C-alpha positions in Angstrom: -24.3 34.5 -61.0 -26.7 31.5 -61.1 -26.5 29.8 -57.9 -26.7 33.3 -56.0 -30.2 34.5 -54.9 -32.2 36.7 -52.3 -32.1 33.6 -50.1 -28.0 32.8 -50.2 -27.8 35.0 -47.6 -30.7 33.8 -45.2 -29.0 30.3 -45.9 -25.8 31.0 -45.1 -27.1 32.5 -41.7 -28.4 29.1 -40.6 -25.9 27.6 -41.7 -23.7 29.8 -39.6 -26.1 29.2 -36.5 -25.8 25.2 -37.1 -22.4 24.9 -37.1 -22.0 27.8 -33.9 -24.9 25.3 -32.1 -22.8 22.3 -32.7 -20.0 24.1 -32.3 -21.0 24.7 -28.7 -22.7 20.8 -28.1 -18.9 19.8 -28.9 -17.3 22.1 -26.1 -20.4 21.3 -23.6 -19.6 17.3 -24.1 -15.7 18.0 -23.9 -16.1 19.7 -20.4 -19.1 17.4 -19.1 -16.1 14.0 -19.9 -13.5 16.2 -18.3 -15.9 17.1 -15.7 -17.1 13.1 -15.3 -13.0 11.9 -15.5 -12.8 14.7 -12.5 -15.6 12.6 -10.8 -14.1 8.8 -11.4 -11.0 10.5 -10.2 -12.2 11.5 -7.0 -14.6 8.1 -6.6 -11.3 6.5 -6.3 -9.0 8.6 -3.9 -7.6 5.2 -2.9 -5.3 5.0 -5.6 -1.5 5.5 -4.9 0.2 7.3 -8.0 3.6 5.8 -6.8 2.2 1.8 -7.1 0.3 2.6 -10.5 2.4 -0.1 -12.0 2.2 -3.3 -13.4 2.5 -6.4 -11.2 3.5 -8.5 -13.5 5.0 -7.6 -16.7 4.4 -8.3 -20.6 5.9 -11.6 -21.1 6.9 -9.7 -24.1 9.9 -8.3 -22.3 11.1 -11.5 -20.7 12.7 -11.7 -24.5 15.0 -8.1 -23.8 18.4 -8.5 -23.6 17.8 -6.4 -20.2 16.0 -9.0 -18.3 17.4 -12.3 -16.6 15.8 -16.0 -16.0 18.1 -18.5 -13.3 18.4 -21.4 -15.3 19.6 -23.7 -12.4 18.0 -26.3 -11.0 16.5 -26.5 -7.5 17.5 -29.9 -5.2 15.2 -31.5 -3.3 15.8 -31.3 0.3 13.9 -33.9 2.7 10.9 -31.9 5.0 11.0 -33.1 8.3 7.1 -31.5 9.5 6.7 -31.0 13.3 4.1 -34.2 14.9 1.5 -32.7 16.4 -1.1 -34.8 18.4 -4.9 -33.2 17.8 -5.2 -32.5 21.5 -1.9 -30.6 21.1 -3.2 -28.8 17.9 -6.4 -27.7 19.5 -4.6 -26.4 22.2 -2.1 -24.4 19.8 -5.1 -23.1 17.3 -7.2 -21.7 20.6 -4.0 -20.4 21.7 -2.8 -18.5 18.8 -5.8 -17.2 18.0 -6.6 -15.9 21.4 -2.8 -14.1 20.8 -3.2 -12.7 17.7 -6.9 -11.6 18.2 -5.6 -9.1 21.6 -3.7 -7.7 18.6 -5.5 -3.6 17.8 -3.9 -0.6 16.3 -2.3 1.0 18.5 -1.6 5.2 18.1 -0.1 5.8 21.5 3.6 4.3 21.0 5.7 4.7 24.3 9.7 6.2 23.6 10.8 3.4 25.5 14.2 2.0 23.5 13.1 -1.8 22.1 16.6 -4.2 21.7 17.3 -4.2 18.3 18.2 -7.9 18.1 14.0 -8.1 18.5 13.2 -6.3 16.1 16.2 -8.3 13.7 14.2 -11.4 14.9 11.1 -10.2 13.6 11.6 -9.3 9.9 13.7 -12.6 9.8 10.6 -13.5 10.3 8.5 -11.8 8.4 11.1 -13.1 5.2 10.4 -16.4 5.4 6.7 -15.4 3.7 6.3 -17.6 0.7 6.3 -15.6 -2.9 6.2 -16.0 -6.7 8.9 -18.3 -7.9 10.6 -17.5 -4.4 11.4 -14.5 -5.2 10.9 -12.5 -2.3 10.0 -8.9 -3.6 10.8 -7.3 -0.4 12.7 -4.8 1.6 12.0 -4.0 5.3 13.7 -0.3 6.4 14.0 0.1 9.6 15.0 3.8 10.8 15.6 4.9 14.5 17.4 8.2 13.8 15.3 10.9 15.3 16.2 13.2 12.0 14.5 10.5 9.6 11.9 9.9 11.4 11.0 13.5 11.4 11.8 13.9 7.5 9.1 10.8 7.2 6.3 12.3 9.4 6.6 15.3 7.5 6.3 14.2 4.4 3.1 12.4 5.9 1.9 14.9 7.2 2.0 17.7 4.6 0.0 14.5 2.0 -2.2 13.1 4.8 -3.6 17.0 4.9 -4.3 16.9 1.4 -5.4 13.3 1.4 -8.3 14.6 4.6 -9.6 17.6 2.9 -9.7 16.8 -1.0 -8.5 13.7 -1.9 -10.2 11.3 0.6 -14.1 12.5 -0.4 -16.5 12.9 2.5 -17.4 9.7 3.0 -14.4 8.1 3.3 -13.4 11.3 6.5 -16.6 10.4 7.7 -15.9 6.7 8.0 -12.6 7.4 9.5 -14.5 10.6 12.1 -15.3 7.9 14.2 -12.0 6.4 15.2 -10.4 9.7 15.7 -7.6 9.6 13.3 -6.6 13.2 11.5 -3.6 13.5 9.2 -1.1 14.6 12.9 0.9 10.8 13.2 3.1 12.0 16.5 4.0 8.4 16.6 5.5 9.0 13.9 8.5 10.9 16.2 8.1 9.0 19.1 8.0 4.8 18.3 11.8 3.5 18.4 11.3 2.4 15.5 9.8 2.8 11.9 9.7 -0.3 9.9 9.2 0.4 6.2 8.1 -2.0 3.9 8.7 -1.8 -0.5 7.7 -4.2 -2.7 10.2 -4.6 -5.8 8.6 -4.1 -8.7 11.4 -6.2 -10.2 14.6 -7.4 -8.8 18.4 -6.2 -9.7 21.7 -8.7 -10.3 24.7 -7.8 -10.2 25.4 -7.3 -14.0 22.5 -4.8 -13.5 19.8 -6.9 -15.4 16.4 -7.1 -14.1 14.7 -10.1 -12.3 11.5 -10.7 -13.1 9.6 -10.5 -9.3 5.9 -13.1 -10.3 2.9 -11.4 -8.1 5.2 -9.1 -6.4 2.5 -7.1 -4.6 0.6 -10.0 -2.5 3.3 -11.8 -1.5 4.8 -8.8 0.0 1.3 -8.3 2.0 1.7 -12.0 3.0 5.4 -11.4 4.7 3.3 -7.8 6.5 1.2 -9.8 7.4 3.5 -12.2 9.5 5.5 -9.4 10.5 2.2 -8.3 12.2 1.8 -11.2 13.8 5.9 -11.6 15.2 5.1 -8.3 16.6 1.6 -8.9 18.6 4.1 -12.4 19.4 6.8 -10.6 21.4 4.3 -8.1 23.2 5.0 -5.0 20.9 2.3 -2.9 19.0 1.9 -0.9 16.2 -0.3 0.4 13.8 -0.8 -0.4 9.7 -0.2 3.1 7.7 -0.7 3.2 4.0 1.3 6.3 2.9 -1.1 7.7 0.3 1.1 9.3 -2.5 4.3 9.7 -0.2 5.9 6.9 -1.8 8.2 8.9 -4.3 9.1 11.5 -1.7 9.5 9.1 0.9 11.9 6.5 -1.8 14.4 9.7 -1.8 14.9 10.9 1.3 15.6 6.9 2.0 17.6 6.3 -1.3 16.1 3.7 -2.0 16.2 2.1 -5.8 13.0 3.6 -8.0 11.8 -0.4 -8.8 11.2 -0.4 -5.0 7.5 0.6 -3.8 6.6 1.8 -0.8 3.5 -0.2 0.5 3.3 0.3 4.4 4.4 2.0 7.1 4.3 0.0 10.3 5.5 2.7 14.1 7.1 0.3 16.7 7.1 0.4 20.2 5.7 -0.6 23.4 2.4 0.8 24.2 2.4 3.9 25.8 0.8 4.2 29.2 -3.0 4.4 29.5 -2.8 4.0 25.9 -6.4 3.5 24.6 -7.5 1.7 21.4 -11.6 2.4 19.5 -13.7 -0.3 21.5 -14.3 -2.5 18.2 -15.6 -5.7 17.8 -14.7 -8.4 14.7 -16.8 -10.3 12.8 -17.5 -13.4 14.0 -16.7 -16.9 12.4 -19.7 -17.9 10.1 -19.9 -13.9 8.6 -15.8 -15.2 7.5 -16.0 -18.5 6.8 -17.9 -20.2 4.4 -18.2 -24.4 4.1 -18.4 -25.9 1.0 
């Protein structure tokens, strides 16, 4: 045939080499992208899979029949603020700072019983926090049952060992080493109470319809801060625990609905006799405040 020549086999061979080279390059690039994705994933070990949801919901969903909007107007009532002299204000501000400055994360917690009414009151106090559109998107689960506490400990220690050995990375583990922390959490069994704080991604009303919870995570975070202050105010101790990747299993254990995501766990009780804490110092005022 006219198009065939002695050079044709050479041309075909060269073409095959070029195609093979291109395919090899494509596979190499694909492997590199996959490896890069793995590195990127490892560089953000603090991402909790259970918390990867939309804090704010797409406004396009608001018209869906499953969602409800409160239309009743809220009446306004007189506000009666506390009247203090400037001297009293200064005294109170200094006194409260001293109280909160003595707050520490304590991992040595006594098994001594704490009156339940005290726990009820500190939870009530946390519930006074502001929230987006007053949706109050928080659930405080108070656990005192020994078997349930131990089940929570097993879940957390299993995941925490994986966190320390794989997810957290060398830098994070090194930063924690000076604080002498590890994946063993004996205080989860010992503390008389475990308070687990869940954020409600959306609300559920009696009809089964969903209610938007605006700024649910920051609202719950504010309530957690108030809860820590309330615990300090009554002389109880805790350590803020963020159970990385434990949320789904703990949620099932506690039979919580899927619209709730575990944000924080606080073991609560009196400090153990002879308890110690890391000798840390806080930043000075000029390091944390900017005046304009």
